[in-house]
C-alpha positions as CSV (number, residue, x, y, z in Angstrom):
1,V,93.1,61.8,63.0
2,I,90.2,61.9,60.6
3,V,86.4,62.6,61.1
4,G,83.9,60.7,59.1
5,G,83.8,57.2,60.4
6,D,80.0,57.3,60.6
7,R,79.7,58.4,57.0
8,G,82.2,56.0,55.5
9,I,84.4,58.8,54.1
10,A,86.9,61.3,55.4
11,V,85.3,64.7,55.7
12,A,87.9,66.4,57.9
13,M,91.5,65.5,58.8
14,S,94.3,66.7,61.0
15,P,97.5,68.2,59.3
16,E,99.3,65.0,60.2
17,A,96.7,62.9,58.3
18,K,96.9,65.2,55.3
19,K,100.7,64.8,55.2
20,L,100.3,61.0,55.1
21,G,98.1,61.4,52.0
22,V,94.6,61.2,53.4
23,T,92.3,63.4,51.3
24,R,88.7,64.6,51.8
25,G,86.2,62.0,50.4
26,M,88.6,59.1,50.7
27,P,86.7,55.9,51.8
28,V,87.3,54.9,55.4
29,F,87.9,51.2,54.5
30,Q,90.7,52.4,52.2
31,I,92.2,54.6,54.9
32,K,92.3,51.7,57.3
33,K,94.1,49.6,54.8
34,I,96.7,52.1,53.6
35,F,97.1,54.1,56.8
36,P,96.5,51.8,59.8
37,E,98.0,54.4,62.2
38,V,95.1,56.9,61.5
39,I,92.5,57.3,64.2
40,I,89.0,57.5,62.8
41,L,86.3,59.4,64.7
42,P,82.6,59.9,64.1
43,H,80.9,63.3,63.8
44,H,79.7,65.3,66.8
45,F,77.6,67.9,65.0
46,D,75.9,69.2,68.1
47,L,79.3,69.9,69.6
48,Y,80.4,71.7,66.4
49,R,77.2,73.8,66.4
50,D,77.6,74.7,70.1
51,I,81.2,75.8,69.6
52,S,80.2,77.8,66.5
53,E,77.5,79.6,68.5
54,R,79.8,80.4,71.3
55,M,82.4,81.7,68.8
56,R,79.7,84.0,67.4
57,Q,79.0,85.3,70.9
58,I,82.6,86.2,71.4
59,L,82.8,88.0,68.1
60,A,79.7,89.9,69.0
61,S,81.5,91.4,71.9
62,Y,84.2,92.8,69.6
63,F,82.4,93.7,66.4
64,S,79.0,95.1,65.5
65,S,78.8,93.4,62.1
66,I,79.4,89.7,61.7
67,E,78.6,87.3,58.8
68,E,78.4,83.6,59.5
69,Y,79.8,82.1,56.4
70,S,79.7,78.4,57.5
71,I,79.7,76.5,60.7
72,D,83.5,77.0,61.2
73,E,84.0,80.3,59.3
74,C,82.9,83.9,59.4
75,F,83.6,87.4,58.4
76,A,83.6,90.5,60.7
77,L,83.8,94.1,59.8
78,A,86.4,95.8,62.0
79,L,85.4,99.5,62.2
80,P,88.0,102.1,63.0
81,A,86.5,102.7,66.5
82,E,86.7,99.0,67.3
83,V,90.3,98.8,66.1
84,D,91.3,102.0,68.0
85,Y,89.7,100.6,71.2
86,F,92.3,97.8,71.3
87,G,95.2,100.0,70.2
88,G,95.5,98.9,66.7
89,E,94.9,95.9,64.4
90,I,97.6,93.6,65.8
91,N,96.5,94.1,69.4
92,L,92.9,93.5,68.4
93,L,93.7,90.2,66.7
94,K,95.9,89.0,69.6
95,E,93.2,89.9,72.1
96,L,90.5,88.1,70.0
97,K,92.6,85.0,69.5
98,G,93.4,84.7,73.2
99,D,89.8,85.2,74.1
100,I,88.6,82.5,71.6
101,E,91.2,79.9,72.6
102,G,91.0,80.6,76.3
103,T,87.1,80.3,76.3
104,L,86.6,77.5,73.8
105,G,89.8,75.6,73.8
106,V,89.8,75.6,70.0
107,T,92.3,77.2,67.7
108,Y,91.3,79.4,64.8
109,S,93.2,81.1,62.0
110,L,92.6,84.8,61.8
111,G,93.2,87.1,58.8
112,L,92.7,90.8,58.4
113,G,92.6,92.7,55.2
114,R,91.0,95.6,53.3
115,T,88.5,93.3,51.6
116,K,86.8,90.0,52.3
117,A,89.0,88.2,49.7
118,L,92.2,89.6,51.2
119,A,91.1,88.7,54.7
120,K,90.3,85.2,53.6
121,L,93.6,84.9,51.9
122,A,95.4,86.2,55.0
123,S,93.6,83.6,57.2
124,K,95.0,80.7,55.1
125,L,98.6,81.8,55.1
126,E,99.7,80.4,58.5
127,K,97.2,77.6,59.2
128,P,96.5,76.1,61.6
129,G,96.2,78.8,64.3
130,G,97.9,81.6,62.5
131,V,97.3,85.4,62.8
132,V,98.0,87.4,59.7
133,A,97.2,91.1,59.2
134,L,97.7,92.7,55.7
135,L,98.2,96.3,56.8
136,T,100.1,97.7,53.8
137,K,100.1,97.2,50.0
138,E,103.5,95.6,50.5
139,D,101.9,93.1,52.9
140,E,99.3,92.3,50.3
141,K,101.8,91.8,47.6
142,R,103.8,89.3,49.6
143,A,100.6,87.5,50.6
144,L,99.4,87.3,47.0
145,K,102.8,86.0,45.8
146,S,102.7,83.3,48.5
147,T,99.3,82.0,47.6
148,P,99.1,79.4,44.8
149,I,96.4,79.9,42.2
150,D,94.6,76.7,43.3
151,N,94.3,78.0,46.9
152,I,92.4,81.2,46.2
153,W,88.9,81.4,47.9
154,G,86.3,81.7,45.2
155,I,88.1,80.0,42.3
156,G,86.5,76.7,41.4
157,R,88.3,73.5,40.4
158,R,87.1,73.8,36.8
159,T,88.5,77.3,36.4
160,I,92.0,76.6,37.8
161,P,93.2,74.7,34.7
162,R,92.0,77.5,32.5
163,L,94.0,80.0,34.6
164,T,97.2,77.9,34.7
165,S,97.0,77.5,31.0
166,L,97.5,81.2,30.8
167,G,100.7,80.9,32.8
168,L,99.2,82.0,36.1
169,R,100.7,80.3,39.2
170,T,99.9,82.6,42.1
171,A,97.2,85.0,43.3
172,Y,99.6,87.8,42.4
173,D,99.6,86.6,38.8
174,F,95.8,86.5,38.8
175,V,95.5,90.0,40.2
176,N,97.8,91.3,37.3
177,L,95.8,89.5,34.6
178,K,94.4,92.0,32.1
179,D,90.8,92.9,32.8
180,E,89.8,92.4,29.2
181,I,90.9,88.8,29.4
182,I,88.7,88.1,32.4
183,G,85.8,90.0,30.9
184,K,86.0,88.1,27.7
185,D,86.8,84.5,28.8
186,F,85.5,84.2,32.4
187,S,82.4,84.9,34.4
188,Q,81.6,88.1,36.4
189,P,82.3,86.6,39.8
190,L,86.0,86.1,38.8
191,S,86.2,89.8,37.8
192,I,84.8,90.7,41.2
193,L,87.3,88.5,43.0
194,K,90.2,90.1,41.1
195,K,89.0,93.5,42.2
196,E,88.7,92.3,45.8
197,L,92.2,90.8,45.8
198,S,93.4,94.2,44.4
199,G,92.0,96.0,47.4
200,E,88.7,97.2,46.1
201,S,86.0,96.3,48.5
202,I,82.9,94.9,46.7
203,L,81.7,92.0,48.8
204,K,80.2,93.4,51.9
205,V,79.9,91.8,55.3
206,E,76.2,90.8,55.5
207,S,74.8,90.3,59.0
208,D,71.8,88.2,59.8
209,I,71.8,86.0,56.7
210,D,71.4,82.2,56.5
211,P,74.9,80.8,55.6
212,R,73.1,78.1,53.6
213,D,72.1,80.8,51.1
């Protein structure tokens, strides 16, 4: 299944469609020709926005600080008191996931980590519908080694070839790249991202901001 029939290009697709070879931006006429078994659907933006708002309301009942990052993605700051209330991080995530799916009928991937970048990385490890908590440095190390360099949140397409040319293949390789190399050859955001993936919290959860900013 893909969404984007009304725009003429694929803008979202199911895991099955991805496995066939459908990619984001592929023209619909081409998909129909090459993959006739694919079901092509139009957008329902009002529905997406409604689900997004209801998702935010659920999160607000768990956390005091929430940042809407996009229509289908957000960050929440899990304070110690909020974690303790549910008897630990794993219980909190399981309770939240059950609440979301039971209320909305939609699956989400949840990730928990010491920083925004680690939480984002964790959320991508077991998609779709996974729940991953990086509770120890060993957890973080395994997660970093399991994440290809081209699947790190915050690294643009133009930067990836420059990193692979240095022999970097995973997020773990990136974290262990010398600071002086990043400072000399790359922009400051990449240096911040390296610190975040190393466990140093720099990017804060910012409530009440427009995600378009």
